[in-house]
C-alpha positions in Angstrom: 48.3 153.2 89.3 45.4 150.5 88.0 41.8 152.0 88.2 39.2 151.1 90.2 36.6 152.7 88.1 34.0 149.3 87.3 32.2 151.9 85.4 34.9 151.6 82.4 33.7 150.4 79.6 36.5 149.1 77.8 37.0 147.1 80.8 33.7 145.4 80.9 35.2 142.7 77.8 36.3 139.4 78.3 40.2 139.9 77.8 41.1 138.3 74.7 38.7 140.6 72.8 41.3 143.0 73.1 42.9 141.0 70.2 39.7 140.7 68.3 40.1 144.1 66.1 43.2 142.6 64.4 41.5 139.6 63.5 39.1 140.3 61.1 39.8 140.2 57.1 40.7 143.4 55.6 38.2 145.6 54.4 35.4 144.4 57.1 33.0 147.5 57.3 29.6 146.2 59.3 29.7 142.9 61.5 26.1 141.8 62.6 25.7 139.0 65.8 22.6 138.1 67.5 21.7 137.1 70.7 19.6 134.0 71.3 18.7 131.1 73.6 19.4 127.8 72.1 17.3 125.4 74.1 15.8 124.9 77.2 12.4 123.6 79.5 11.1 127.5 79.2 9.7 130.2 76.9 11.9 133.4 76.8 10.4 136.0 79.0 12.8 138.9 77.1 13.8 141.7 80.0 16.8 143.5 80.8 18.3 145.3 77.8 16.5 148.9 78.7 18.2 148.3 82.3 21.6 147.8 80.2 21.4 150.5 77.7 20.2 153.1 80.7 23.1 152.3 82.8 25.8 151.5 81.3 25.6 152.7 77.2 24.0 156.2 78.1 26.9 157.4 79.4 30.0 158.2 76.8 33.4 157.0 76.9 36.6 159.6 77.7 40.0 159.9 76.8 40.5 159.3 80.5 39.1 155.7 80.1 41.0 154.8 77.3 44.1 155.6 79.2 43.2 153.7 82.3 42.3 150.7 80.2 45.3 151.1 78.2 47.4 151.0 81.4 45.6 148.1 82.8 45.1 146.0 79.4 48.7 146.2 78.4 50.0 145.3 81.5 47.6 142.4 81.6 49.6 141.1 78.4 47.3 141.8 75.3 47.4 144.3 72.9 45.3 148.0 72.9 43.5 149.5 70.3 44.1 152.8 71.5 44.1 154.4 67.9 40.4 153.1 67.6 39.0 154.3 70.9 40.2 157.5 70.5 38.4 157.7 67.4 35.3 156.6 68.7 35.4 159.2 71.4 36.4 161.9 69.3 34.2 161.3 65.7 31.1 160.4 68.3 31.7 161.9 71.3 32.4 158.7 73.2 28.9 157.3 72.3 28.8 153.5 71.0 28.2 153.9 66.8 25.9 150.4 67.4 22.2 150.0 66.4 21.1 147.7 68.9 17.4 145.9 68.0 15.6 143.7 70.2 11.9 142.6 70.5 10.0 143.9 73.1 10.4 143.0 77.1 7.8 141.3 78.3 7.1 139.3 74.9 7.4 135.6 75.0 9.3 133.9 72.9 9.6 130.4 72.2 13.6 129.1 72.1 15.8 129.1 69.4 14.6 132.6 67.9 16.6 135.9 67.9 16.0 138.2 70.4 18.2 140.9 69.8 20.6 142.1 67.1 23.6 144.1 66.9 25.3 145.6 64.1 27.9 148.9 63.8 26.7 151.7 62.2 30.1 153.3 61.1 32.7 150.8 59.3 35.2 152.3 60.8 33.9 149.8 63.9 33.3 146.6 62.3 35.0 145.2 66.1 32.8 146.9 67.9 29.5 144.3 68.0 31.2 141.5 69.2 33.7 144.0 71.7 30.2 144.3 73.8 29.1 140.6 73.4 30.2 140.0 77.4 28.4 142.8 78.7 25.6 142.4 76.4 24.9 139.1 76.6 25.4 139.1 80.4 22.4 141.9 80.5 20.2 139.8 78.9 21.1 136.3 79.6 20.4 136.5 83.3 16.9 138.4 83.8 15.3 137.2 81.3 16.3 133.4 82.8 14.8 134.7 85.6 11.8 136.1 83.9 11.6 132.9 82.4 11.8 130.4 85.4 9.0 132.5 86.8 6.6 133.0 84.3 6.9 129.4 83.8 5.6 128.8 87.4 2.9 131.0 87.0 1.9 128.8 84.8 1.7 126.1 87.0 0.4 128.2 89.5 -2.0 129.3 87.1 -3.2 125.7 85.6 -3.8 124.8 89.8 -5.7 128.0 90.8 -8.1 126.7 87.7 -8.9 123.3 88.2 -9.4 123.4 92.2 -10.1 127.5 92.9 -13.1 129.7 92.5 -11.4 132.0 90.7 -7.8 133.4 90.3 -7.6 136.6 91.5 -4.7 135.7 93.6 -2.6 134.4 91.4 -0.1 137.6 91.1 0.9 137.7 94.9 1.5 133.6 95.0 5.3 133.5 94.2 7.0 135.7 96.8 11.0 136.8 96.1 13.1 135.4 98.7 15.9 135.4 96.8 18.2 138.6 98.1 19.9 137.4 100.4 21.3 134.3 98.1 22.0 136.5 95.3 25.7 136.9 94.1 25.3 140.8 94.2 23.4 143.8 94.6 23.2 144.4 90.6 22.2 140.5 90.8 19.2 141.2 92.8 18.1 144.0 91.1 18.3 142.7 87.7 16.8 139.2 88.6 14.1 140.2 91.4 12.9 142.8 89.1 12.8 140.0 86.0 10.7 138.3 88.6 7.8 141.5 88.9 7.6 140.8 85.4 5.0 138.0 86.3 4.3 138.6 89.9 3.5 141.6 92.5 5.0 139.9 95.5 9.1 140.3 97.2 10.7 141.4 100.0 14.1 142.3 97.3 13.3 146.0 97.8 16.4 146.2 95.5 14.1 145.5 92.9 11.7 148.4 93.8 14.4 151.0 93.3 15.5 149.0 90.1 12.1 149.7 88.9 12.3 153.2 89.5 15.7 153.7 88.0 15.1 151.8 84.8 11.6 151.2 83.8 9.4 154.4 85.0 8.2 152.8 88.5 9.1 156.1 90.4 5.4 157.0 90.8 3.6 153.3 91.4 4.5 150.5 93.8 5.0 147.6 91.5 4.9 145.1 94.1 4.3 144.9 97.9 5.1 142.6 101.3 3.9 141.8 104.5 5.0 141.6 107.9 7.0 138.2 109.0 8.7 136.4 111.5 12.3 135.2 111.2 13.2 132.7 114.0 15.3 135.5 116.0 12.6 136.7 116.5 10.7 134.0 117.9 13.5 131.7 119.5 14.5 135.5 121.5 11.5 134.4 123.2 12.7 131.0 124.5 11.5 127.7 123.9 8.8 128.3 126.6 7.8 131.9 125.3 7.3 130.5 121.9 2.9 130.9 122.8 4.2 134.9 123.9 6.0 135.4 120.4 3.4 134.0 118.7 0.4 135.7 120.6 2.6 139.1 120.2 2.7 138.6 116.5 -1.5 138.6 116.6 -0.8 142.0 118.5 1.0 143.8 116.4 0.1 142.5 113.0 -3.6 141.5 113.6 -6.0 143.5 112.6 -8.7 144.1 109.6 -7.2 143.8 106.2 -4.1 142.7 107.2 -1.9 139.7 107.0 1.2 138.5 108.6 3.5 135.1 108.4 5.0 133.3 111.1 7.7 131.3 110.7 6.4 128.0 113.3 9.2 125.3 112.7 11.4 126.8 115.5 11.1 123.8 117.3 8.0 121.4 116.7 5.7 122.8 113.5 3.3 120.5 114.4 3.1 121.1 118.1 2.8 125.3 117.0 0.0 124.1 114.6 -1.7 121.6 117.1 -1.3 123.3 120.5 -0.8 126.8 120.0 -1.7 128.2 116.7 -5.0 125.7 116.8 -4.9 125.4 120.7 -4.4 128.3 123.3 -4.1 131.5 120.4 -7.5 129.6 118.4 -9.6 132.1 119.2 -7.3 134.9 118.7 -6.6 133.6 115.5 -10.2 133.5 114.2 -10.7 136.6 115.7 -8.3 138.7 114.9 -9.8 140.0 111.5 -7.1 139.5 109.7 -5.1 136.8 107.8 -2.2 134.8 109.5 0.2 133.4 107.4 1.8 130.2 108.5 5.4 129.0 107.5 7.1 125.7 107.7 10.6 126.0 106.6 12.1 122.8 107.0 11.3 119.0 106.2 10.6 117.6 102.8 8.6 120.7 101.0 5.5 118.3 99.2 4.8 116.2 102.8 5.3 118.8 105.3 2.8 121.3 103.4 0.5 118.6 103.2 0.5 117.8 106.8 0.3 121.5 107.6 -3.1 121.8 105.8 -4.5 118.6 107.4 -3.8 119.7 110.7 -4.9 122.9 110.2 -8.2 121.7 108.9 -8.8 119.5 111.5 -8.1 122.7 114.2 -9.9 126.0 111.6 -12.4 123.4 109.4 -12.4 124.1 105.7 -15.4 125.0 103.4 -15.6 123.2 99.9 -15.6 125.3 96.9 -17.0 124.7 93.7 -14.5 123.2 92.4 -15.0 120.5 95.4 -11.9 120.8 96.9 -11.1 122.6 100.5 -10.7 125.7 101.9 -9.0 126.9 104.6 -11.0 129.8 106.6 -10.0 133.4 105.0 -7.9 134.0 108.4 -5.5 131.3 108.0 -3.3 130.3 105.3 0.4 128.6 104.8 3.3 129.5 103.0 6.6 127.0 102.0 9.4 129.1 101.3 12.2 126.6 102.0 13.3 124.1 98.8 11.0 125.7 96.1 11.8 125.1 92.5 9.6 124.2 89.3 9.9 120.9 90.3 9.2 121.0 93.7 6.5 123.7 92.8 5.1 121.2 90.9 5.4 118.2 93.1 3.7 120.3 96.1 0.7 121.1 94.3 0.0 118.0 92.8 0.3 116.3 96.2 -1.8 119.0 98.2 -4.6 119.1 95.6 -4.3 114.8 95.4 -4.8 115.2 99.4 -8.1 117.6 98.0 -7.2 120.7 99.3 -7.1 123.8 97.1 -3.9 125.8 95.4 -5.0 128.6 97.0 -4.6 127.4 100.6 -0.5 127.7 99.9 1.6 130.9 99.0 4.7 129.7 97.9 8.6 131.4 98.6 11.4 131.3 96.1 14.9 131.9 96.8 18.1 130.8 95.6 16.0 128.5 92.7 14.3 132.2 91.6 17.4 134.0 91.8 20.8 132.2 91.8 20.1 128.4 90.8 20.1 129.6 87.4 23.0 129.7 84.9 23.6 130.8 80.6 23.3 127.4 80.0 20.4 127.0 81.8 18.7 128.1 78.3 21.8 127.6 76.4 22.1 131.5 75.6 24.7 132.7 73.0 25.5 135.7 71.1 26.8 134.7 68.3 28.3 136.8 64.6 26.5 136.2 62.0 26.9 138.2 58.8 29.5 140.2 58.0 30.2 143.2 55.0 33.5 143.0 53.2 34.4 145.8 50.6 30.6 146.6 50.2 29.4 142.9 50.3 27.5 141.1 52.4 28.7 137.4 53.6 26.7 135.0 56.2 28.8 133.2 58.9 28.4 130.7 61.2 29.7 128.3 63.4 28.9 124.5 62.7 31.0 122.0 65.1 30.7 119.0 64.0 31.4 117.9 67.6 28.6 120.0 69.3 25.4 120.3 66.4 23.5 122.3 69.0 25.9 124.9 69.1 24.9 125.4 65.2 24.8 129.5 65.0 22.3 131.0 62.3 23.3 132.9 59.2 23.0 136.0 58.2 21.2 139.3 59.2 17.8 138.3 60.8 14.1 139.2 61.2 11.3 138.0 63.9 8.1 137.4 62.0 4.8 135.1 62.4 4.3 132.9 60.0 1.0 132.1 58.6 0.2 130.1 61.7 0.5 132.7 64.1 3.7 131.0 64.7 6.8 133.2 65.6 9.6 132.5 63.3 13.5 133.4 62.6 14.5 134.3 59.2 16.8 136.3 57.1 15.5 140.0 56.9 16.3 139.7 53.0 13.5 137.1 53.1 11.1 139.6 54.6 8.3 140.2 52.4 6.6 143.3 51.9 3.7 143.0 54.6 5.6 141.2 57.3 6.1 142.7 60.7 9.7 142.2 62.1 9.6 142.0 65.8 12.9 143.3 66.4 12.9 147.0 66.6 15.2 149.7 66.7 16.3 150.3 70.6 19.4 152.0 70.6 21.3 153.6 68.1 24.7 156.2 68.1 24.1 156.1 72.0 20.4 157.3 71.8 17.8 155.2 74.0 14.6 155.4 71.2 12.0 153.0 72.8 11.3 153.6 76.3 8.9 150.8 78.4 7.4 151.0 81.9 7.1 148.1 83.9 3.3 148.2 83.7 3.5 147.8 79.7 6.1 145.0 79.9 3.9 143.4 82.4 1.0 143.2 79.9 2.8 141.8 76.7 4.1 138.9 79.5 0.3 137.7 79.9 0.0 139.7 83.0 
């Protein structure tokens, strides 16, 4: 019977890699591979390696794993390196004889720079660095891409606040993660939503809170927050004629000094909800409840809808002019736009509302599929490539340079990441490191041991929290 064990690391790879151990030259001893984002619109925010190591590389491979893998792989039509895996268990206790170097998590680097490098520490296992490519690259590209997109959006919002708001104190709460239901799996939510928390403190993905505790030492500190919020079912349950009562119930349940709550208000007619309910029959309740009502549109063209919502709210509740000359709604009412948000639409919405004279701090954003699901490995052209091999004691640079796609040219040699004389990060060959140069790649994992563990707070500080 074939195994149902998804935690078998031998089977956590691409099928063709099971045949690679006999494809390297005779005398192969060490193979060095690196990971980079080759190109893209965003700087890289590196994140996720520690989670992968703790979840997958901290448990040894066993002889039972080998038996299970052999049965599957041979039936699958491929050769199986049973002797190699048995040697790994017998000689190394089932732990990977690898050295994984990486930049500190939360570091921000330009694309086309090494962020992680892997080499085997035992010459018998020259085939191992590339064998783990599938799992390791996946563990890095996805959370790092989400963190990079999230960081880019944070920069857009920060610039808008600096231009149109009195301060930027609310920045870390202005992009809320709504992506849990649209993600491909719970582990995707754990990694992707946690990556977003490198930059922000707002999420509706509770799985990320568990992940922060599990992998990044946030078992005693709460890394993110949310507020009570309505969905269409809780509003439409009152019927169309009961919408005012539904809204009033939200005030009764969640209003109060220092409290905030969000109400989706487009179940039937957003403009009626703003003009005649929130700004009409319930206006005094909103003004006197002591907290903040956050009105959520959930349909229509985002930039147009947000602008008109602000304009209508301004008519009903008034505005003040801040020190930057922009209009600000009273503290007791705000807008959140969580439908159709991407880096591009976010930019457009902010441009439109500021052109209309409104400060960016009137609006909070929610990002769902655009944050956790509308990314892939090609978003930043992530790749893991072998760059050097030692054969019979001699190191040789290896690389790919296809004439049909120069953008896929890979780097050569054992690598290092340094700051040049201008303070810019640059990838160089390790052999070219000067005596006083600081290689930003650090040993993270060696022979089964996680050498450096960071908590999320430290990672946030590196990312410019």
